[in-house]
C-alpha positions as CSV (number, residue, x, y, z in Angstrom):
1,X,110.4,146.5,100.0
2,X,107.9,143.7,99.5
3,X,104.6,144.7,98.0
4,X,101.3,143.0,98.3
5,X,101.6,141.1,95.1
6,X,105.1,139.8,95.9
7,X,104.0,138.8,99.3
8,X,101.1,136.8,97.7
9,X,103.6,135.1,95.4
10,X,105.8,134.1,98.4
11,X,102.9,132.8,100.4
12,X,101.7,130.8,97.5
13,X,105.2,129.3,97.0
14,X,105.5,128.4,100.7
15,X,102.0,126.8,101.0
16,X,101.5,125.2,97.6
17,X,104.7,124.6,95.9
18,X,107.0,123.5,98.7
19,X,104.7,120.8,100.0
20,X,104.3,119.3,96.5
21,X,108.1,119.0,96.2
22,X,108.3,117.3,99.6
23,X,105.6,114.9,98.4
24,X,107.6,114.2,95.2
25,X,110.7,113.4,97.3
26,X,108.7,111.0,99.4
27,X,107.3,109.3,96.2
28,X,110.8,109.0,94.9
29,X,111.9,107.0,98.0
30,X,108.9,104.7,97.7
31,X,110.3,103.4,94.3
32,X,111.5,99.9,94.9
33,X,113.4,99.0,91.8
34,X,116.5,97.9,93.9
35,X,114.4,95.7,96.1
36,X,112.7,94.1,93.0
37,X,116.1,92.9,91.8
38,X,116.8,91.2,95.1
39,X,113.5,89.5,95.3
40,X,114.0,88.4,91.6
41,X,117.2,86.7,92.8
42,X,115.6,85.1,95.6
43,X,112.8,83.7,93.3
44,X,115.5,82.1,91.2
45,X,117.1,80.5,94.3
46,X,113.7,79.2,95.7
47,X,113.4,75.9,93.9
48,X,116.8,74.9,95.3
49,X,115.5,75.5,98.8
50,X,112.0,73.9,98.3
51,X,113.1,70.9,100.4
52,X,113.0,73.1,103.6
53,X,109.2,73.4,103.1
54,X,109.2,77.0,104.4
55,X,105.6,78.4,104.9
56,X,105.0,82.1,105.2
57,X,102.2,84.3,106.0
58,X,101.5,86.0,102.6
59,X,99.7,89.3,101.9
60,X,97.9,89.9,98.6
61,X,97.7,93.0,96.4
62,X,94.2,93.5,97.8
63,X,95.9,93.7,101.4
64,X,98.4,96.2,100.0
65,X,95.8,98.4,98.5
66,X,93.8,98.6,101.7
67,X,96.7,98.7,104.2
68,X,100.0,99.4,102.4
69,X,102.2,100.0,105.5
70,X,101.0,97.0,107.4
71,X,101.2,94.8,104.3
72,X,104.9,95.8,103.7
73,X,105.6,95.3,107.4
74,X,104.4,91.8,107.1
75,X,106.4,91.1,104.1
76,X,109.4,92.5,106.0
77,X,108.8,90.2,109.0
78,X,108.3,87.1,106.9
79,X,111.2,87.8,104.6
80,X,113.4,87.9,107.8
81,X,112.1,84.4,108.8
82,X,112.8,83.2,105.3
83,X,116.3,84.4,105.0
84,X,117.1,83.2,108.5
85,X,115.9,79.7,107.5
86,X,117.9,79.7,104.2
87,X,121.2,81.1,105.5
88,X,121.4,78.2,107.9
89,X,122.0,76.0,104.8
90,X,123.5,78.6,102.6
91,X,125.7,81.4,104.1
92,X,125.2,83.5,100.9
93,X,121.8,84.7,102.2
94,X,123.5,86.6,105.0
95,X,124.1,89.4,102.4
96,X,120.4,90.1,102.0
97,X,119.0,92.8,104.2
98,X,115.7,92.9,102.6
99,X,113.8,92.9,105.8
100,X,115.4,96.2,106.6
101,X,114.7,97.7,103.3
102,X,111.1,96.6,103.5
103,X,110.8,97.9,107.0
104,X,112.1,101.3,105.9
105,X,109.8,101.2,102.9
106,X,106.7,100.5,105.2
107,X,107.3,103.8,107.1
108,X,107.0,105.9,104.0
109,X,103.4,105.3,103.4
110,X,101.2,108.1,104.5
111,X,97.8,106.6,104.6
112,X,95.4,105.9,107.4
113,X,94.9,102.2,107.9
114,X,91.8,100.7,109.3
115,X,90.8,97.1,109.9
116,X,94.0,95.7,108.6
117,X,94.4,91.9,109.0
118,X,97.2,90.8,111.3
119,X,100.0,89.1,109.4
120,X,99.6,85.9,111.3
121,X,96.0,85.6,110.1
122,X,96.9,85.6,106.4
123,X,97.1,82.5,104.2
124,X,100.4,80.6,104.4
125,X,102.2,80.0,101.1
126,X,105.4,78.2,100.1
127,X,108.5,80.4,99.8
128,X,108.3,80.8,96.0
129,X,104.6,81.8,96.0
130,X,105.4,84.2,98.9
131,X,108.2,85.8,96.9
132,X,106.1,86.0,93.8
133,X,103.4,87.8,95.8
134,X,106.0,90.2,97.2
135,X,107.3,90.8,93.8
136,X,103.9,91.7,92.4
137,X,103.2,94.0,95.3
138,X,106.6,95.8,94.7
139,X,105.7,96.1,91.0
140,X,102.4,97.7,92.0
141,X,104.2,100.1,94.2
142,X,106.5,101.0,91.4
143,X,103.6,101.6,89.0
144,X,102.0,104.0,91.5
145,X,105.1,105.9,92.7
146,X,107.9,105.6,90.1
């Protein structure tokens, strides 16, 4: 038979401990170390593709801090454009599914976003700068969640 004290402990576990465990699981999924490695590989390849003169809408760390989900969605949309352009001239880029990983990552942020700039209104940067901004954003995410 469950006594009053035991019931209190069970209720405490259900309402306090379990939600914090679920939050920890979500935070673990937000870690982006595998994505960082892929972006670093793309940064190394960017100088060889500079002749394409790719220009991409580029969010900043400030955008990420204010609107994490929409910022990562913007990076996902733009990385898709970039890899589509690059794979025309180098089939090796077909293996990168970075836009899918970033899109999935964007869904994990649990924060209300207000007055977020549309991706198309952000400053355009060349591919290498875009990738460096993406890398610094991913590193900020890792600092916060890993």
